[in-house]
N, C-alpha and C positions, 0 to 999 in steps of 0.2 A: 436569686433569679429575677430578672426584670422582663416585663412584657411591654415593648415599646416605651421604655423609660419608667414604667410603674411597677412597684413591688406588688405581689398578690394581695397583701394586706390593704394597700391603697385601693386596689380594684374592688375588694370586698366592701370597703367603706362607701365607695361611690355607688355600687350596686344596691347597698342597703338603703342609702338615701333615696335613690330613684324608686325603689320598691315602696318606701314609706309614703312618698307624696302620691304615688299611684293609688295606694290603699286609701288615703284620705279622700281622694277624688271619688273613689268607688263608694265609700261610706256615705258621702253627701249626696250622691246622685238621687237617692230616693226622697230626699228632703226638698228637692226643687220642684215646686208645684205650679209656679207661674213665672211670668217675666220679671216681676219685682224680686222674687227669690233669686232668679238666675243673674240679673243685672245689678241688683242693689242689696243682696243678702237680706231681703225682707225689711230693710230700713231698721234693723235691730242691733246694729253693732255698737258695743259699749266703748268706754274711753280707752281701755287697755288694748282691745283688739283694733280699735280705730288707730291707735298709735302705731301698732305693728303693721297695719295695712298701709298707712301712709309712709312709714319708714321703708318697708320692703318695696313699695311701688316707686318711690323716688330714689331709692338707693339700689341700683343694680351694679353688677360687677364692672360694667363698662365705665361707671363713674370712678371706681377705684383705679382701674387700669388706665383710663383716659387721663385722669388727674396726674398719675405717675408719669404718663407719657408726655403730657404738656410740660410738666416741670422739668423733666429730663431734657427735652428739646428746646424749651423756651425760657427756662429759669422759673423762679418763684412767681413771676407775673402770670404764668399759665394757670395757676390754681384758681384765678378769679373767674374763669369760665364756669366753674361750679360753686365757688365760694361767694360770688357776688350777691346771690339771693339773701345772704345774711342781713343785708341792709333793708330787705323788704319784709322783715318779720311783722311789723305793725300792719302792713297792708294785707299780709296773708291772714292775720287775725280777723280782719273784716271780711275778706272774700269767702272764708270758710263758712261764716254765718250767712252770707248772702246766698251762696249756692245751696245751702241746706234749706233756707227759707223759701226759695223759689219752687221747691216741691215738684221737680220734674225728674225724668230718668236720663235723658240725653241733652247735651248742649244744643243740639239742633232744634229741639222743641222750644227753646227760648224764642226763636224767630216766629214760630207759629203762634206761640202764646202772646207775644208782644205786637206782631204785625199781621197775624193771620195769613202768613205767607208760606205756602207749601214749597214754593220754588227756593226760597232762602234756606229752608230746612233741608231740602234735598241737596242744595249746593254746599251747605256746611257739612253735611254728612259725607259728601264726596271728598272735600278737602280734608276733613277730619280722618277719614279712612286712609288717605294717602299719607298723612302725617303719622298715623299709627303704624303704618307699614314701614315708614322710615325708622321709627324708634325700634320696631321689632328687628329690622335689618341690622341696626347698630348693635343690638343685643347679640344677634347671631355672630356678627363679625368679631366682636371682642372676645366672645367665648372661644371661637376658633383660634384666634391669635394666641390666646393664653395657653390653650391646649397644645398648639404647635410649638410654642416656646418651651413647654415642659416635656415634649417628646422629640428632642433634638437627635438627629441622626449622627452617629460618630463619623469623624472625618474619613476614617479608613473605609467606611461603607458608602461614601459619596462617589458619584460619577466624576469623570474628569471635568465636565462642564460645570457641575456644582462646585467643585473645588476652585475652578477659575473664577466663578462668581464670588466666592467668599474672599479670595485673594484680592480681587479688584475692589471689593468693599473696604477692606482694611487699608488699601492704598488711598482710596477716596477719603476715608476718615482722617488719615494723617494730613492729607493736603487741605481738607476743609478746615481743620484746626489752624493750620498755618495761614490760610487765606483770611479767616476772621480776625486773626491777630496781626494782620498786615505784614506777615513774614514769608509769604509764598514767593519763591524765586520766579522771576519773569518767564524763564524757559519752561516752567511747570504749569503755567496758566492755562494753556490750551488743553493739556491733559486733565487738569482739574475740571474744566468746563465739560469735557466729554464724559468724565465719570459722574459729574453732577447730573447731567441729562439722563444717564443710565440709572442713577439712583432714583430720580423723580419718576421714571417709568417702571420702577421696581424690577430692573433687570439684574441688579447685584444685591446680594444679601449676606448677612453675617453668619447665618446658619441655615441648615436645611432640616425640615421636620418630617417625621414619619406620618403625621396625621394628614390624611387626604380630605380636602374640603367636602367633597360629595358625600362620603360616608358619615362624616361628622354631622353635617347638616341633616341628613336623613334620620340618624338615631336621635339626635337632639329634638327634632320636630315630633317624633313619635311620642317621646316621654312628656314633653310640654303639652302637646295636644291631648294626651290621655287624661290627665287630671283636670284640665280646664274644661274640656268638652263634656266631661261627665258631671262636674259639680258647679260650674260657673263661679260666681263671686263667693258663694258660700265655701267652696273648696279652697279658693284662692286665699280668703281671709285666714283660715286655719293654717294653711301652708305658710302663710306669711309670718306667723309666729315662729315656726321652725327656721324659716329663711332669714328673718330679722336677727335672730340670735347667732346664726352662722355667719352673717355679714359682719357683726361686731367681732366675732372670734377671729376671722381671717384678716380683718383690718388691723387688729392689735398685734397678732403674733409675729408679723414680719419684721417689725422695728427692732426688738431686742436681738433677734437672730442676726440681722444685718450688722448691727453695732458690734456684736460679739465677733463676727467673721472679720470685721474691719480692724478690730483691736481697740474698740472703745470710742467714746465721744470725741476725745481730742484728736484721734486719728481721722475721724470723720470730718471734723471742722477744718483740718489741714488740707483736705482734698477738694473742698468746695470753694470755688472762686467767688469774689465779692459780687460780680455782675449777675451771678445766679440767685443772689439773695435780696435783690431790690424788692421791697414789700409790694409795690404796685407796678412792678416790671422795670426792666432796665432801660427801656426805650430803644434797645438794639433790635427789637422785633415788633410784633403787633401790639404788645401789651404796655400800656401806660395808664395813668389815672384817668385820662380823658377817654380812651378806648374802652376801658372797663366800665365807666359810667354809661357810655352809649350802649354797650352790650346789655347792661343791667336794665336800662330803660326799655329796650326793644324786646328782650326775651322774658325778663322776670317781673316786669310791671305790666306792660301792654300785652305782650304775647301770652303770659300765663293766665290772664283774665279770660281769654277765649279758648283755653286748653280743653281738649275733648274729654279729659278725665275728671273735670271739676265736679260733675254730678256724682260720679261713682265714688270719688274721694270723700266728698262731703255729704252727699245725699244718702249714703248708707248709714250714717250716724243716726242714733235715735232722737237726738235733739241738737240745737245749735252749739251749746257749750261743749258737747262731746266732739262735734266736728272741729271746733276751734282748738280745744286742748290736744286732741289727737293729731290734728294737722300741724300745729305749731311744734309739738313735741317731736314728731317725725322730722320736721324741717330742720330744727336746731341740732338734733342728733346727727343728721346728715352733715351739717357744717363742721361739727367736731370730727367726724370721720374723714371729711374732706381734708382737714389739716393733717391728719395722720397719713392720708394717701400722698399729700404733698411732700411730707417728710420722707416717705418711701421713694418718691421720685428723686429727691436729693441723694438718698442713700444709693439708689441705682446708678446715679451719675458718678458718685464717688467710687463705686465698686466696678461698674461695667461700661463706663462711657466709651471705651474703645472697642467694645465687642458687641454692640447692639446696632443693627442696621435699621430696624424699624422701631421707633420709640414705643409703638403700640404693644410691642412684645416685652417691654421692660419688666412688667409684673411677672410674666411667665418665666423670664430668665432668672429673676430673683428667686422665685419659688423653686425652680429646677435645681438651682445651685445651693440654696440655703436649707431647704426642708428635708428632713429625714423620713424614714419609713413611718407611715401612719399620718404624719403631718401633711404630706402631699395629698393624701386622700381627703383629709379634712379641708384643705385649701380648695381642691377641685369641687368637693361637695358644696363649699361655701360659695364659690363662683357660680356653680350651677344654680344654687338656691337663689342667689341675688338676681341673676339674669332671668331665671324662670318666673320669679315673683313679678318683676316688672313686665316681662313679656306676657304673662298671664293676664295682668290687669289691662294691658294694652289691647289684648285680644277681646276682653270683655267690652271695652269701650267701642271697639270697632263693630263687634257683632250687634251691640245695642243700636249703634248708628244705622247699620245696614238694615236690620229687621224693622225697627220702629219708624225709620224715615225714608227708606228706599223700597222696602218689600211690603210691609203691612198696608201702606196707603193704596197699593195696587192689587194686593191679594187679601181681600177682606173676609170677615166672618169665618175665620179658621179657629181651631181650638188653641188653648195656651200651649199644649203639648206640641202642636205643629210649629208654632213660632219658636219655641225653645230648640226644636230640632234644626230649624233653619239657621238659628244662631250658631249651633254647633258646626254646621257646614261652613258658615262664614268664617269661623275661627280657623278651620282647617285651611281655608283659602288664604287668609292673611299670613299664616305661617309659611305657606309656599311662596307668596309674594315677597316676604321678608328675605328669602334666600336671594332673590334677584337684587335687592338693595345691597345686601352684604357683598355680593360679587361685583356690582356696578361701581360702588364708591370705594375708593382706595384708603382714605384717611379718616379716622374718627373725628379729628378736629374740624375737617371740612364738613362732616355731617352735622356736627353741633352748631357750627356757624350758619349753615343753611337752614336748619330747623328754626333758629331764632327769627330769621327773615320771613319764613312761612307763617309762623305763629301770629305775626302782627296783622295778617290779612283779616282774621276774624276777631283778634284780640281788641282792636280799636272799636269796632261797632258794638261788641258786647260790653265794653267798658262804658260807652255812652248810653246804650239802651237801658242799663241798670239804673241810671240816675237822671237822664235828660229827656224830658217828655217831648221836647221839640224835635228830636231825631226822627227823620221820615224814612219811609220805605224806599222812596226813589233815591235818596242819598246813599242808603246802604247798598242798593243795587249797583249804583254807579261806582262806589268805592270798591266793593268786592270784585266786580268784573275787571276794573282797571288794575287793581293791585294783584289779582290772580294772574292776569296776563303778564304784568311787568315783573313780579317777584317769583312766580311759580312756573309758568309755561315757557316764556321766552328763554330764561336761563338754561332750561334743559333742552329745548328744541333747537335753538340757534346753533349751538356747537356741533350739531349733527352735520351741518354744512361745512365742507372743506374750506370754502371761501371765508367763512367766519373764523374757523379755527386757525387759519393761516394768515388772517388779516394783519397787515403790518402795524396798524395803530391799536388793534385790540390785543396784540401780543407785546405791547410796550411794557417796560418795567420802570420802576422808580430809579432815580440816579443813585449810584453807589456813593455812600457818605462815610466819612471818617470822623470819629469823635474821640476825644481824650477823656479818660476817666481816672480818678484817683482810687486805687485799689490796694488791698493788702497783698504783699508778695507771697507767692507759693514757692515750693521747692524748685520747680522748673525755671522760675524767674531768677532764683539764686544761681542755678546752674548756668544760665545764659549771661550772668554778670549784670543783670538789671537791678539786683538788690544784694545787700550784704547778709541779711538775715530774713528768715521766714516771718511774715507778719509786718514787715516794714512797709510804710505807705509809699507807693510809687505812682507815677503817671504812666499810663499805658494807652496806646492807640488801639481802637477797635473799629472794625469795618461793619457798617450797616449794609448788609448785602442787598442787591437789587431785588425788589419784590414785584411779582406780577400784579398789574393794576386791575385788569378786567377778567382774568381767569384765576382759578384756584392756584395754578402754577403754569409756567411755560418752560419748554425745553426744546433743544435742537431736534428737528424732525429725524435727522440722522446723527446720533451722538458721536459717531466716528469722523464726521465731516464738520470741521469748525465753520465752514461757510454755508452749511445748510440752513434753510430758513427756520425761524422759531414757530412752534405750534402750541396752541392753547390746550391745556389739560384740565378736565373737570368742568365745573359749573361756570357760566358766564355771569359776571357780577353786574347785572343791569342797573343796580342802584348807583354804581359808580359811572356807568354810561350816562345816567341822568345827571350825575354830578358834573361831568364834563360839559353837558349841554347847558348847565346853568352857570358855567364859567369857572369852576374850581380848577386850580392848577395842580392836578394830581401827580404829574411826573416829578415834581419837586417835594412831594410829601414824604414823610417817614412812613414805614409800614403801620405804626400805631395810629398815625393821623388818617391813613386810608381806612383802617378798620373803624375808627370813630365816625368818619364821614359816611361810611357805608350804612351803619346802624342808625345814625341820626336821620338820614334821608328816608330809610325804611320806616322809622318811627313816626315821622311827621307827615309823610305822604298821605296816609289814610285820613288823618284829621283835616288836612288841607282840602280834601274832597268832601268829607262828611259834613263839616260844619257849614260851609257856604251853601252847599246844595240843600241842606235841611232848612236853612233860613229863607230860601227862595221857593220852596215847595211845601205842600201840605198833604197830610193823609186824611182823606175824607171817609167818614163812616166808621172810624176806629176809636171815637171818643170814649164810648163805654168800655171798650176792650182795654184801652190805655188806663182808664181809671181803676178797673179791677186789677190790672197787673201791679200798679204801684201801691195799692192798699194791701195787696197780698204781700208785697215786699216789706211792708211795715209791720206785718202780723207775725209775732214770734211763734216758733214751732213749739208745740206741746208734745211730749214723748208719747202720750196715749193717742193713738190714731183717731179714735172717736171724738175725744175732746178737742183735738187739733182741727178736725173737720168742722165741729160746731163753732169754734172760735173764728175760723176762716169765713164761715157763713155770716157771722156777725159783721165782719168787715165788709163783705159784699153788700149787705143790707144797709150799711152806713159807711160809705166810702170816705167820709171826711173825719172819721173817728180819731185818726192819728195826725191830722193836719197841724196840731199844736206842737208836734215834735219836729217839724221841718226846720232846718237850719236857715233856709232862705224862704220865708213865707211869701206866698203869692207870686212865686217865680216858677219857671219850668224845671228848676233843679230840685231833685228829690232827696238830697242829703238830709240825714236826721241828726239831731243833737246826740252827743255821746251820753251813754248811761254809765253806771259804775263798772259794769262788765267790760265795756269798750275801753274805759280809762285804765283799768287794771291790766287789760291785755296789752295795750300800747306801752304802758310803763314797764311791764314785765318783759315783753319782747325786746324793747330798747335796752333794758339792763342786760339781758342775755347777750345781745349783740356786742355791747361794750366789753363784757367780761370775756367772751370767747375771742374777740379780736385782740384784746389786751394780752391775753395769755399767748396767742399766736405771735404777736409782736415781740414779747419777751423771749419766747422760744427761739425766734430767728436771731435775736441779739446774742444768744448764747452760741450760735453756730459760728 
């Protein structure tokens, strides 16, 4: 007996998990006495719990599902959207210590501490809240997509319209494959374009689900809200232990089941074409070595420095080495899991490439077809666990930003209990706002690309304020306002105008390009007479399909009319509008070059404003404040709060006590010389990067 695709045993496992996390939240509610307990778990988290908190925070099920989705639709190059941070391991070793050493609760407080600017704190809080809502919305969306893929309605129960939608998708899938291999008959071209526009507008699907979005979002919100609102970060840390273990379980169990269903490794390798296996992307889509490097710079070096969760991730640790070991351990575990998820994406391609309309549902389709009774329940519990962990931490960041930077400065002299209750209301609000994001944005890959661009707005000034004494308040004001307007507001507001959406030049696409690649022949190549045996090296032509330059995508306003004008869908890429203004020839670029240009422009724009403006302006009356900030950043954290406070006072009394440690003496740069801990961390993280990527490369060579 199945209930909407689930066996009663699976349902019991899911209910048991939800009951367990609610119980943990209830048990910790009495232990939350003040804001530091609620937001930072009392700054008492040890190495093991710090590891699980970092793992569960940065590893949500959207990572697994989106990685499988990217690899299924883009080939192995898609994995780098989440694997790229593996090159940032040494940098993460340092920033974990920095954000523990700063001894604050929210990232917004950095600007008050360094510049005595309430305005910047408030502004950061507003941007940080919006970014948190976006992350929460992505978590909602991926959980819904996976549930829907696991609760597929049988064809015989579908309506006539639903059946027609599925039939048109299968027709589109066949034509799309022929088009990309330059084998589409000319008389089918207009039909292909019409179906492609319908696909981009999500008007055709491979399957129909029982799961209604409204009821799913409602129930999901109630359970996540229950344990976070009750226990804050204390409840979240303990739940993250459960959730971290479940993430590892559901990441591992899919691979052997898929290989068994396919008939083994050799059967798998025979079904995956060479262009799917290019280590840094095939160049047939957005991914290449250059675009991956640009994305790494924007999101995982500049952007991550200003991330709103840095204080909670690292500030909750009892000391710096705990923050570093826990953070790095969680980070590298995620990269190993990311490689597993990429393998799942290749397995999904081999098994179901012709029956998945939305790549975001790939994980759910595999789960629905491969998992037996009980395993489905574990998978759903794991997905819920992963998403709830990340969503819970995001809610903690947001409520801390709201209460400490937007509410408390205006509503003063209230009890700790009052501020904690306001935090709980803020969490409820972010969960509701996240539903809007989940409904508004169609594609996970578009959300991840957008998030990287928004992160640089505050990532750049935070990176500079940590180490450059010459950075001025006026420069940060100018940069934040200009970049927020260009990278956050205009991309969302301008497409609301029909004249912008339907603009002829804004709906331009790149030119179609044909490339020839040497690949290993597959069975279909032998069947077509292109090769005599499977595995024979042959030259094949591939089409690099036109890509939208200024919008996430473009489609015919009326898919049934080949002469109807193009309309822009999704976000306006203002970064590339700037690129056109400085003379870049975007129309002739490949999609990967467009992506690289987009992130390089976004990465350098803040610094082009910050550095020159700082050099021509000065901050008056902040000399003592700046001196205290940088001597604090050189004072190592002691696990005992009383001793740490005393050590910090010594630094305030003698601000030059650590000047001999400066890498560039008598300069405005506050970089310090490495000690043994720094050196061991850099060498260890570099070695882990080489080992993991080497193993990944060898694995791909076996496919």
